[in-house]
N, CA, C and O of each residue as an XYZ file, in Angstrom:
636
protein
N       7.561     19.618     10.130
C       6.156     19.514     10.504
C       6.054     18.710     11.807
O       6.757     17.716     11.985
N       5.197     19.136     12.690
C       4.951     18.442     13.953
C       4.469     17.013     13.671
O       3.723     16.780     12.720
N       4.900     16.067     14.503
C       4.572     14.656     14.269
C       3.062     14.431     14.208
O       2.589     13.712     13.328
N       2.305     15.022     15.111
C       0.852     14.798     15.121
C       0.206     15.278     13.821
O      -0.662     14.601     13.270
N       0.627     16.440     13.337
C       0.065     16.971     12.088
C       0.473     16.104     10.908
O      -0.341     15.827     10.027
N       1.731     15.674     10.886
C       2.206     14.812      9.800
C       1.483     13.466      9.843
O       1.133     12.919      8.797
N       1.260     12.935     11.032
C       0.547     11.663     11.185
C      -0.878     11.776     10.643
O      -1.348     10.876      9.947
N      -1.559     12.865     10.954
C      -2.923     13.083     10.433
C      -2.910     13.166      8.908
O      -3.743     12.555      8.239
N      -1.962     13.923      8.367
C      -1.856     14.088      6.916
C      -1.618     12.742      6.235
O      -2.266     12.427      5.237
N      -0.701     11.957      6.766
C      -0.397     10.653      6.177
C      -1.587      9.710      6.289
O      -1.909      8.995      5.339
N      -2.241      9.707      7.450
C      -3.432      8.868      7.626
C      -4.521      9.226      6.627
O      -5.165      8.347      6.055
N      -4.720     10.518      6.423
C      -5.738     10.962      5.461
C      -5.392     10.503      4.042
O      -6.266     10.037      3.311
N      -4.138     10.633      3.656
C      -3.725     10.232      2.305
C      -3.826      8.716      2.122
O      -4.255      8.246      1.069
N      -3.437      7.960      3.132
C      -3.529      6.499      3.043
C      -4.982      6.035      3.008
O      -5.315      5.064      2.328
N      -5.823      6.717      3.726
C      -7.234      6.332      3.822
C      -7.958      6.428      2.483
O      -8.836      5.613      2.200
N      -7.608      7.398      1.663
C      -8.365      7.634      0.430
C      -7.937      6.757     -0.746
O      -8.643      6.692     -1.753
N      -6.802      6.090     -0.633
C      -6.302      5.295     -1.760
C      -7.315      4.283     -2.278
O      -7.595      4.282     -3.476
N      -7.885      3.415     -1.427
C      -8.847      2.441     -1.971
C     -10.041      3.098     -2.661
O     -10.515      2.601     -3.683
N     -10.521      4.194     -2.120
C     -11.647      4.894     -2.736
C     -11.295      5.490     -4.089
O     -12.116      5.485     -5.006
N     -10.087      5.999     -4.214
C      -9.650      6.534     -5.513
C      -9.596      5.419     -6.550
O      -9.996      5.606     -7.699
N      -9.096      4.255     -6.132
C      -9.037      3.126     -7.059
C     -10.447      2.681     -7.424
O     -10.740      2.441     -8.595
N     -11.318      2.572     -6.432
C     -12.700      2.149     -6.689
C     -13.398      3.108     -7.646
O     -14.135      2.673     -8.531
N     -13.173      4.404     -7.478
C     -13.843      5.397     -8.324
C     -13.423      5.259     -9.782
O     -14.269      5.307    -10.675
N     -12.142      5.091    -10.031
C     -11.683      5.006    -11.422
C     -12.018      3.651    -12.041
O     -12.128      3.540    -13.262
N     -12.181      2.611    -11.201
C     -12.466      1.266    -11.717
C     -13.963      0.971    -11.826
O     -14.354     -0.052    -12.387
N     -14.790      1.854    -11.297
C     -16.238      1.617    -11.308
C     -16.747      1.414    -12.732
O     -16.529      2.251    -13.608
N     -17.417      0.313    -12.943
C     -18.019      0.033    -14.234
C     -17.060     -0.455    -15.309
O     -17.476     -0.710    -16.439
N     -15.791     -0.587    -14.972
C     -14.805     -1.045    -15.962
C     -14.860     -2.573    -16.021
O     -14.773     -3.232    -14.985
N     -15.001     -3.138    -17.209
C     -15.078     -4.600    -17.330
C     -13.790     -5.297    -16.870
O     -12.698     -4.734    -16.951
N     -13.943     -6.521    -16.390
C     -12.804     -7.293    -15.900
C     -11.690     -7.426    -16.925
O     -10.511     -7.389    -16.574
N     -12.064     -7.584    -18.205
C     -11.013     -7.748    -19.221
C     -10.158     -6.492    -19.354
O      -8.973     -6.586    -19.674
N     -10.740     -5.322    -19.114
C      -9.961     -4.082    -19.152
C      -9.095     -3.976    -17.903
O      -7.948     -3.536    -17.978
N      -9.636     -4.377    -16.759
C      -8.886     -4.332    -15.510
C      -7.676     -5.262    -15.539
O      -6.696     -5.030    -14.831
N      -7.742     -6.311    -16.352
C      -6.658     -7.302    -16.446
C      -5.801     -7.148    -17.697
O      -4.886     -7.941    -17.919
N      -6.084     -6.143    -18.513
C      -5.383     -5.986    -19.791
C      -3.948     -5.491    -19.585
O      -3.685     -4.548    -18.838
N      -3.035     -6.172    -20.283
C      -1.630     -5.766    -20.332
C      -1.304     -5.429    -21.781
O      -1.993     -5.862    -22.706
N      -0.254     -4.657    -21.961
C       0.176     -4.337    -23.325
C       1.698     -4.294    -23.367
O       2.364     -4.357    -22.333
N       2.224     -4.187    -24.553
C       3.668     -4.041    -24.702
C       4.109     -2.732    -24.053
O       5.144     -2.679    -23.388
N       3.326     -1.689    -24.247
C       3.661     -0.381    -23.684
C       3.534     -0.365    -22.168
O       4.298      0.323    -21.491
N       2.580     -1.113    -21.627
C       2.349     -1.154    -20.179
C       2.153     -2.610    -19.766
O       1.047     -3.143    -19.860
N       3.239     -3.258    -19.305
C       3.148     -4.683    -18.976
C       2.357     -4.994    -17.703
O       2.062     -6.158    -17.434
N       2.012     -3.977    -16.920
C       1.200     -4.188    -15.722
C      -0.241     -3.781    -16.022
O      -0.491     -2.702    -16.559
N      -1.171     -4.643    -15.677
C      -2.593     -4.300    -15.757
C      -2.979     -3.547    -14.486
O      -2.204     -3.491    -13.531
N      -4.168     -2.973    -14.478
C      -4.671     -2.339    -13.255
C      -4.735     -3.361    -12.124
O      -4.452     -3.029    -10.972
N      -5.106     -4.602    -12.445
C      -5.152     -5.656    -11.438
C      -3.750     -5.958    -10.895
O      -3.590     -6.211     -9.701
N      -2.741     -5.933    -11.765
C      -1.358     -6.153    -11.322
C      -0.900     -5.041    -10.375
O      -0.246     -5.308     -9.367
N      -1.241     -3.813    -10.701
C      -0.855     -2.677     -9.859
C      -1.531     -2.801     -8.496
O      -0.896     -2.583     -7.465
N      -2.810     -3.149     -8.489
C      -3.520     -3.335     -7.224
C      -2.878     -4.457     -6.404
O      -2.713     -4.322     -5.191
N      -2.522     -5.543     -7.048
C      -1.856     -6.646     -6.343
C      -0.548     -6.157     -5.723
O      -0.221     -6.516     -4.592
N       0.190     -5.348     -6.457
C       1.445     -4.787     -5.949
C       1.187     -3.878     -4.745
O       1.915     -3.946     -3.754
N       0.168     -3.037     -4.821
C      -0.154     -2.160     -3.696
C      -0.539     -2.970     -2.457
O      -0.193     -2.600     -1.335
N      -1.249     -4.067     -2.666
C      -1.587     -4.949     -1.539
C      -0.331     -5.538     -0.918
O      -0.209     -5.600      0.305
N       0.600     -5.968     -1.756
C       1.847     -6.539     -1.245
C       2.640     -5.482     -0.466
O       3.210     -5.779      0.583
N       2.671     -4.260     -0.980
C       3.357     -3.173     -0.269
C       2.714     -2.913      1.084
O       3.413     -2.732      2.081
N       1.381     -2.892      1.126
C       0.660     -2.700      2.380
C       1.005     -3.815      3.362
O       1.261     -3.550      4.537
N       1.013     -5.046      2.895
C       1.334     -6.182      3.769
C       2.743     -6.071      4.333
O       2.952     -6.237      5.535
N       3.714     -5.790      3.458
C       5.110     -5.714      3.888
C       5.303     -4.586      4.893
O       5.894     -4.791      5.954
N       4.811     -3.403      4.567
C       4.982     -2.261      5.480
C       4.171     -2.443      6.758
O       4.606     -2.038      7.836
N       2.990     -3.053      6.639
C       2.189     -3.326      7.834
C       2.902     -4.256      8.795
O       2.840     -4.064     10.009
N       3.584     -5.270      8.258
C       4.351     -6.193      9.108
C       5.521     -5.474      9.769
O       5.830     -5.728     10.933
N       6.169     -4.582      9.034
C       7.263     -3.818      9.637
C       6.749     -2.953     10.785
O       7.363     -2.899     11.850
N       5.626     -2.281     10.565
C       5.043     -1.443     11.619
C       4.686     -2.304     12.833
O       4.950     -1.911     13.969
N       4.096     -3.458     12.603
C       3.765     -4.354     13.712
C       5.020     -4.740     14.494
O       5.003     -4.761     15.725
N       6.096     -5.041     13.792
C       7.366     -5.375     14.461
C       7.832     -4.203     15.328
O       8.259     -4.403     16.465
N       7.751     -2.991     14.797
C       8.199     -1.819     15.545
C       7.377     -1.593     16.797
O       7.900     -1.193     17.838
N       6.077     -1.854     16.684
C       5.186     -1.564     17.805
C       5.185     -2.659     18.868
O       4.816     -2.407     20.015
N       5.593     -3.863     18.500
C       5.519     -4.976     19.459
C       6.877     -5.417     19.988
O       6.951     -6.168     20.961
N       7.948     -4.957     19.357
C       9.288     -5.337     19.807
C      10.122     -4.079     19.996
O       9.848     -3.043     19.389
N      11.135     -4.178     20.836
C      11.989     -3.032     21.116
C      13.140     -2.974     20.116
O      14.114     -3.717     20.240
N      13.031     -2.106     19.144
C      14.025     -1.859     18.094
C      14.575     -3.169     17.516
O      15.764     -3.461     17.639
N      13.696     -3.948     16.888
C      14.155     -5.221     16.326
C      15.038     -5.034     15.093
O      15.053     -3.977     14.462
N      15.758     -6.078     14.782
C      16.526     -6.154     13.541
C      15.843     -7.228     12.705
O      15.732     -8.380     13.126
N      15.386     -6.839     11.509
C      14.658     -7.778     10.654
C      15.233     -7.748      9.247
O      15.860     -6.774      8.829
N      15.009     -8.821      8.541
C      15.411     -8.899      7.141
C      14.312     -8.252      6.305
O      13.131     -8.540      6.495
N      14.701     -7.385      5.390
C      13.729     -6.738      4.510
C      13.287     -7.724      3.432
O      14.100     -8.428      2.833
N      11.993     -7.752      3.207
C      11.421     -8.535      2.121
C      10.746     -7.539      1.183
O       9.859     -6.793      1.599
N      11.157     -7.526     -0.059
C      10.566     -6.572     -0.996
C       9.153     -7.023     -1.364
O       8.869     -8.221     -1.378
N       8.280     -6.085     -1.657
C       6.931     -6.452     -2.094
C       6.939     -7.332     -3.344
O       6.066     -8.184     -3.511
N       7.915     -7.129     -4.213
C       7.991     -7.952     -5.437
C       8.336     -9.402     -5.109
O       7.890    -10.316     -5.802
N       9.120     -9.618     -4.066
C       9.405    -10.979     -3.611
C       8.202    -11.537     -2.857
O       7.795    -12.678     -3.076
N       7.643    -10.727     -1.975
C       6.509    -11.142     -1.154
C       5.312    -11.572     -2.010
O       4.650    -12.561     -1.698
N       5.039    -10.834     -3.079
C       3.846    -11.100     -3.888
C       3.884    -12.492     -4.521
O       2.843    -13.083     -4.807
N       5.094    -13.005     -4.736
C       5.214    -14.342     -5.327
C       4.673    -15.436     -4.411
O       4.382    -16.543     -4.863
N       4.539    -15.126     -3.131
C       4.014    -16.094     -2.164
C       2.514    -15.914     -1.941
O       1.927    -16.552     -1.067
N       1.905    -15.047     -2.733
C       0.468    -14.782     -2.615
C      -0.242    -15.178     -3.908
O       0.382    -15.547     -4.904
N      -1.552    -15.089     -3.853
C      -2.357    -15.279     -5.062
C      -2.928    -13.939     -5.544
O      -3.840    -13.927     -6.371
N      -2.413    -12.820     -5.046
C      -2.968    -11.508     -5.348
C      -3.122    -11.228     -6.846
O      -4.172    -10.736     -7.260
N      -2.117    -11.524     -7.670
C      -2.282    -11.202     -9.101
C      -3.375    -12.020     -9.787
O      -3.874    -11.624    -10.841
N      -3.749    -13.152     -9.200
C      -4.747    -14.033     -9.815
C      -6.172    -13.760     -9.353
O      -7.126    -14.292     -9.922
N      -6.317    -12.938     -8.331
C      -7.651    -12.671     -7.787
C      -8.421    -11.697     -8.666
O      -7.823    -10.847     -9.325
N      -9.748    -11.817     -8.679
C     -10.558    -10.815     -9.381
C     -10.337     -9.430     -8.754
O     -10.180     -9.306     -7.539
N     -10.327     -8.417     -9.583
C     -10.030     -7.053     -9.156
C     -10.897     -6.616     -7.975
O     -10.377     -6.127     -6.972
N     -12.210     -6.789     -8.089
C     -13.099     -6.304     -7.025
C     -12.865     -7.019     -5.706
O     -12.926     -6.397     -4.645
N     -12.599     -8.307     -5.759
C     -12.296     -9.061     -4.540
C     -11.011     -8.531     -3.897
O     -10.944     -8.331     -2.684
N     -10.014     -8.313     -4.722
C      -8.741     -7.801     -4.229
C      -8.901     -6.393     -3.659
O      -8.329     -6.071     -2.617
N      -9.675     -5.564     -4.342
C      -9.898     -4.193     -3.870
C     -10.642     -4.188     -2.543
O     -10.318     -3.393     -1.661
N     -11.623     -5.050     -2.388
C     -12.375     -5.129     -1.126
C     -11.446     -5.505      0.026
O     -11.522     -4.920      1.107
N     -10.578     -6.475     -0.206
C      -9.638     -6.893      0.836
C      -8.624     -5.793      1.126
O      -8.309     -5.522      2.284
N      -8.116     -5.162      0.072
C      -7.177     -4.057      0.248
C      -7.812     -2.932      1.060
O      -7.185     -2.385      1.967
N      -9.046     -2.592      0.735
C      -9.738     -1.512      1.456
C      -9.900     -1.853      2.935
O      -9.703     -0.992      3.793
N     -10.254     -3.093      3.238
C     -10.414     -3.506      4.640
C      -9.070     -3.477      5.363
O      -8.973     -2.981      6.485
N      -8.032     -4.013      4.713
C      -6.700     -3.999      5.325
C      -6.217     -2.577      5.551
O      -5.652     -2.265      6.599
N      -6.439     -1.726      4.575
C      -6.002     -0.335      4.693
C      -6.765      0.384      5.807
O      -6.175      1.158      6.560
N      -8.071      0.132      5.918
C      -8.858      0.770      6.982
C      -8.309      0.382      8.354
O      -8.188      1.230      9.239
N      -7.981     -0.886      8.528
C      -7.411     -1.327      9.795
C      -6.055     -0.690     10.061
O      -5.753     -0.313     11.193
N      -5.243     -0.571      9.022
C      -3.916      0.032      9.158
C      -4.041      1.509      9.536
O      -3.344      1.987     10.431
N      -4.921      2.220      8.860
C      -5.111      3.641      9.162
C      -5.655      3.814     10.579
O      -5.243      4.724     11.298
N      -6.567      2.951     10.975
C      -7.096      3.013     12.341
C      -5.959      2.821     13.350
O      -5.880      3.538     14.347
N      -5.088      1.857     13.086
C      -3.937      1.642     13.965
C      -3.068      2.894     14.010
O      -2.708      3.357     15.092
N      -2.730      3.442     12.854
C      -1.880      4.628     12.820
C      -2.504      5.785     13.584
O      -1.811      6.509     14.299
N      -3.793      5.957     13.436
C      -4.465      7.081     14.112
C      -4.513      6.905     15.627
O      -4.735      7.870     16.359
N      -4.306      5.678     16.097
C      -4.326      5.427     17.543
C      -2.965      5.656     18.197
O      -2.857      5.616     19.423
N      -1.929      5.895     17.398
C      -0.571      5.979     17.930
C      -0.264      7.338     18.545
O      -0.747      8.375     18.090
N       0.546      7.300     19.584
C       1.074      8.527     20.178
C       2.252      9.006     19.332
O       2.757      8.269     18.486
N       2.678     10.226     19.563
C       3.832     10.757     18.830
C       5.055      9.869     19.054
O       5.827      9.638     18.123
N       5.237      9.378     20.254
C       6.366      8.500     20.539
C       6.299      7.197     19.766
O       7.325      6.689     19.315
N       5.103      6.653     19.609
C       4.954      5.405     18.861
C       5.263      5.598     17.377
O       5.769      4.683     16.728
N       4.966      6.771     16.841
C       5.292      7.054     15.434
C       6.798      7.020     15.211
O       7.251      6.801     14.088
N       7.567      7.232     16.254
C       9.026      7.264     16.128
C       9.680      5.941     16.517
O      10.906      5.834     16.501
N       8.882      4.935     16.864
C       9.460      3.604     17.132
C      10.124      3.116     15.854
O       9.677      3.422     14.749
N      11.194      2.355     16.021
C      12.013      2.012     14.858
C      12.428      0.555     14.859
O      12.282     -0.172     15.842
N      12.953      0.165     13.711
C      13.613     -1.130     13.554
C      14.787     -0.945     12.626
O      14.880      0.046     11.902
N      15.676     -1.905     12.657
C      16.794     -1.923     11.716
C      16.510     -2.974     10.671
O      16.202     -4.121     10.995
N      16.613     -2.580      9.415
C      16.541     -3.529      8.311
C      17.956     -4.048      8.124
O      18.861     -3.311      7.734
N      18.125     -5.317      8.408
C      19.437     -5.953      8.449
C      20.306     -5.548      7.258
O      19.935     -5.739      6.100
N      21.474     -4.984      7.577
C      22.433     -4.624      6.551
C      22.052     -3.431      5.703
O      22.688     -3.173      4.681
N      21.015     -2.688      6.108
C      20.536     -1.636      5.233
C      20.366     -0.308      5.947
O      21.216      0.575      5.827
N      19.277     -0.157      6.688
C      18.933      1.147      7.258
C      17.995      0.980      8.448
O      17.500     -0.113      8.722
N      17.767      2.074      9.138
C      16.789      2.138     10.223
C      15.549      2.822      9.678
O      15.644      3.808      8.947
N      14.379      2.294     10.036
C      13.108      2.917      9.644
C      12.226      3.056     10.864
O      12.280      2.246     11.790
N      11.403      4.109     10.847
C      10.411      4.330     11.894
C       9.019      4.064     11.332
O       8.847      3.877     10.127
N       8.038      4.049     12.215
C       6.645      3.942     11.769
C       6.336      5.091     10.813
O       5.692      4.895      9.783
N       6.795      6.276     11.161
C       6.590      7.451     10.311
C       7.200      7.235      8.922
O       6.584      7.572      7.911
N       8.400      6.677      8.878
C       9.037      6.393      7.587
C       8.190      5.428      6.749
O       8.045      5.615      5.540
N       7.637      4.405      7.390
C       6.812      3.430      6.657
C       5.581      4.088      6.060
O       5.232      3.825      4.909
N       4.921      4.940      6.832
C       3.727      5.626      6.331
C       4.096      6.583      5.196
O       3.390      6.658      4.191
N       5.199      7.313      5.357
C       5.651      8.218      4.293
C       5.969      7.436      3.022
O       5.622      7.859      1.920
N       6.634      6.288      3.186
C       6.970      5.461      2.035
C       5.702      5.035      1.291
O       5.621      5.160      0.069
N       4.716      4.530      2.037
C       3.495      4.069      1.385
C       2.836      5.186      0.589
O       2.423      4.975     -0.551
N       2.736      6.360      1.173
C       2.111      7.493      0.477
C       2.901      7.838     -0.782
O       2.324      7.951     -1.863
N       4.206      8.005     -0.651
C       5.033      8.391     -1.802
C       5.028      7.318     -2.885
O       5.026      7.629     -4.076
N       5.025      6.064     -2.470
C       5.055      4.954     -3.420
C       3.714      4.806     -4.145
O       3.677      4.463     -5.327
N       2.632      5.064     -3.441
C       1.308      4.858     -4.029
C       0.902      5.917     -5.039
O       0.177      5.618     -5.988
N       1.349      7.132     -4.852
C       0.895      8.206     -5.749
C       1.174      7.899     -7.217
O       0.265      8.041     -8.034
N       2.385      7.485     -7.592
C       2.596      7.152     -9.005
C       1.788      5.933     -9.453
O       1.363      5.859    -10.606
N       1.575      4.977     -8.542
C       0.785      3.801     -8.921
C      -0.694      4.150     -9.086
O      -1.379      3.565     -9.926
N      -1.184      5.094     -8.294
C      -2.563      5.564     -8.499
C      -2.681      6.228     -9.868
O      -3.644      5.998    -10.599
N      -1.699      7.049    -10.203
C      -1.705      7.683    -11.529
C      -1.624      6.626    -12.626
O      -2.260      6.768    -13.671
N      -0.853      5.579    -12.398
C      -0.736      4.487    -13.364
C      -2.089      3.814    -13.587
O      -2.482      3.579    -14.729
N      -2.803      3.501    -12.501
C      -4.131      2.892    -12.627
C      -5.075      3.839    -13.352
O      -5.820      3.416    -14.237
N      -5.049      5.118    -12.985
C      -5.921      6.100    -13.636
C      -5.622      6.189    -15.127
O      -6.544      6.301    -15.935
N      -4.353      6.142    -15.500
C      -3.977      6.183    -16.915
C      -4.455      4.929    -17.640
O      -4.977      5.006    -18.752
N      -4.272      3.778    -17.003
C      -4.703      2.519    -17.620
C      -6.200      2.480    -17.855
O      -6.662      1.897    -18.835
N      -6.959      3.094    -16.966
C      -8.412      2.983    -17.020
C      -9.105      4.251    -17.509
O     -10.334      4.292    -17.567
N      -8.359      5.265    -17.854
C      -8.989      6.548    -18.203
C      -9.949      6.476    -19.381
O     -10.866      7.289    -19.502
N      -9.730      5.500    -20.242
C     -10.625      5.357    -21.384
C     -11.971      4.754    -20.996
O     -12.887      4.679    -21.815
N     -12.082      4.322    -19.728
C     -13.356      3.750    -19.271
C     -13.579      2.363    -19.839
O     -12.632      1.710    -20.278
N     -14.795      1.918    -19.835
C     -15.118      0.558    -20.241
C     -14.786      0.240    -21.688
O     -14.532     -0.923    -22.004
N     -14.776      1.195    -22.556
C     -14.566      0.922    -23.957
C     -13.197      0.885    -24.370
O     -12.912      0.659    -25.546
């Protein structure tokens, strides 16, 4: 697929994530949004916190690629990164509002990039090379199962 078309497709998919979460969480009480079980140890709030951490980590990688010439950086996993945040402790709606704003800014940045900028890269120390395009593809692929997870957790609605 041509880079410009793939960039548009990825931007569109990334843009709708916060709205999909908001739609399924609308009217759901906080106790349901924070509920964990033996079968599902992550609550909807935990999944949202994880998605925020993923956005932060990948956003920082993209920033490195766009501001430095093929940097070499140490990879920080979202699971490690989240421990340095208060994301899991925040109320769901507050976290979703911040995630939506961060995502809107990220998508706006991606949509402003030239085809050449989408191919800017960095080396993850001791691991692999990633491009801006790879980061966007990762976020989309990673989020789809987590969106389904949130939808499954909340499908019963408020009750």
